[in-house]
C-alpha positions as CSV (number, residue, x, y, z in Angstrom):
1,X,9.8,5.8,-2.4
2,X,7.9,8.3,-4.5
3,X,4.8,7.3,-4.8
4,X,2.0,10.6,-6.3
5,X,-1.3,10.7,-4.6
6,X,-3.9,9.9,-7.0
7,X,-7.2,11.4,-6.4
8,X,-8.4,10.4,-9.5
9,X,-7.7,6.5,-9.1
10,X,-10.7,4.7,-9.9
11,X,-12.1,3.1,-6.9
12,X,-15.0,0.8,-7.9
13,X,-13.3,-1.9,-9.6
14,X,-10.4,-2.4,-7.1
15,X,-9.6,-5.6,-5.3
16,X,-7.9,-4.4,-2.2
17,X,-6.0,-7.2,-0.5
18,X,-4.4,-6.6,2.9
19,X,-1.3,-8.0,5.4
20,X,-2.8,-11.4,7.1
21,X,-1.2,-9.7,10.0
22,X,-3.1,-6.8,10.2
23,X,-5.5,-6.1,13.0
24,X,-9.5,-6.6,13.5
25,X,-9.3,-2.7,14.2
26,X,-8.1,-2.3,10.8
27,X,-4.4,-0.4,11.9
28,X,-3.1,-1.5,8.6
29,X,-3.3,0.0,4.4
30,X,-4.6,-1.9,1.2
31,X,-3.3,-2.7,-1.2
32,X,-3.8,-3.0,-4.8
33,X,-3.2,-3.7,-8.2
34,X,-3.8,-1.3,-10.8
35,X,-4.2,-2.6,-14.7
36,X,-1.2,-0.2,-15.1
37,X,0.7,-2.7,-13.3
38,X,1.7,-0.7,-10.9
39,X,0.3,-0.2,-7.3
40,X,-1.9,1.3,-5.4
41,X,-1.9,1.9,-1.6
42,X,-4.6,3.5,1.0
43,X,-5.7,3.2,4.8
44,X,-6.9,0.8,5.7
45,X,-9.2,3.3,8.2
46,X,-9.8,5.9,5.4
47,X,-11.1,3.6,1.9
48,X,-12.4,6.7,1.2
49,X,-9.3,9.2,1.2
50,X,-6.4,9.3,0.3
51,X,-4.7,6.7,-2.6
52,X,0.0,6.3,-3.3
53,X,0.5,4.9,-6.0
54,X,4.0,3.2,-7.0
55,X,5.8,1.6,-9.8
56,X,5.5,-2.3,-9.5
57,X,9.6,-1.7,-8.8
58,X,9.0,0.6,-5.7
59,X,7.1,-1.8,-3.7
60,X,9.6,-4.4,-4.5
61,X,12.7,-2.7,-3.1
62,X,10.4,-1.8,-0.6
63,X,9.2,-4.7,0.9
64,X,12.6,-6.2,0.2
65,X,14.0,-3.7,2.3
66,X,11.2,-4.4,5.3
67,X,12.2,-8.4,4.7
68,X,15.6,-7.8,5.2
69,X,14.2,-5.7,8.5
70,X,15.4,-1.8,7.2
71,X,13.5,-0.6,9.0
72,X,13.2,-2.5,12.2
73,X,14.2,0.5,14.2
74,X,11.2,2.2,14.0
75,X,9.1,-0.9,15.9
76,X,10.7,0.1,19.1
């Protein structure tokens, strides 16, 4: 992914979504669709912190890789 930091992304009005697998302590990332169709990603523990913005294609590639198990070795 070639995500870029967008400190000027308007936070107000974005609808952030966590995974259903997120735990109550907030150890999760949140995603929001921007009007441009790009996807904003942030750390749920730091909602005022950095926002990374990715294209839909980049997110599709990442999610597909996660579903295929490409990152499983990082979780053991």
